[in-house]
C-alpha positions, 0 to 999 in steps of 0.5 A: 866108200868110193869117191867120184870127186875130191878137192884138197885145199882148193882156193880161188882169189880174184885180186884182193877177194878170196872167193874160195878158201881151202875147200876140201870136198868129198863126193861119193859115187852114186849119190846126190851131193848138195852143195849149200850156201848163200848167194855169193858163198863161193859155190859157183866159183868152186864148180867152175874150177871143177869144170875147167872154166876157172883155174884154181889159185892153189889146191888139187882136184881129183876125179875118179881116183886120179888127178884132174886134167882137162880129159876128165871133162869128157866124163863130167856134164854140167849146167851152170847158170843159164842153159846154153841153148839156141832159142831159134832151134828145136830141142832135137836141133839144139842137141844135134849141134852139141852132139856134133861138137862131142862126137855122139850119134843120133841114138844118144839124142833120142835117149836123152830126150827120153830121159828128160821127157822132151820127146814130144816137143817136135819142131817147137822152138826152144825160145817158146819153151817154159823155164822148166823145159829149158832147164830139162833141155840144158840137162839133156845137153849135159847128159849127151856125153854119158857123164859119170858126174853131173853138176847142176848149179841152182837148177830150180831157179825161176821154176814154178812148183810143177817145174820144180817137182819134175826136175826133182824127180829127174835128179833123183833118177840119176844115181840109178843110171850110174851118175853121181850128182852135185847139186848147188843150191841156196834153197834148203828145202830142195836139198833136203828132199834130194841130197844124200850128203851135204856140204855147207859153204859160206864166205868161201869156207866149207864149214860142214860136210856129211851125210844128210840124216832123216829128220835133221834140222838142216836150217839150224845146221846151215845157220850155225855153219854160216855164223861160224864161218863169218868168224873164221879166218885163214888164207889161200897159199 
């Protein structure tokens, strides 16, 4: 088993609040990893440490077999919270702005527009896009640098059933392209359809990590982990 991303005893505290408590993740290459947890469980904080937005209080992060440094960010694409789009620009113009920042050519813009099925939007401004189209544009921006790891935080939030189905198909296509995916969500049914492995986090504690078995009662597993974590203690170093 090859590991794309690993965290060891990762912690993040904000004053007296311990948001992430000794989380040790093991994300296998070429898989979709579902990071599950209730709202406020510590999922987004964990992802923000992996993407360099927040500095860990303690613990270690390893990317593709080596200690994480900011250089790793060139190989990590992320869509955390709202897509960072300019609503007065078209899809292509949004991608052009991003491409100039990271130094990729126009051919790559064409490739990612094709991947996310936004080739036919022409000069239509992103502010006029549906929520699903905005999410796909955000994913296109995350894909521009040809990342090895793609991090998606609650990507189906606010989408209608058609948008969710389109996004689901898109996410499932990534491992075949050599892209490992971390999908953060509190929607169990979505993760059950998409993920190969799951990690369940609540109250800042990773209470379970393992392969997602076909026919497994994910809701029962999730609730058991959440209940156990509420009883657990421990603290960050």
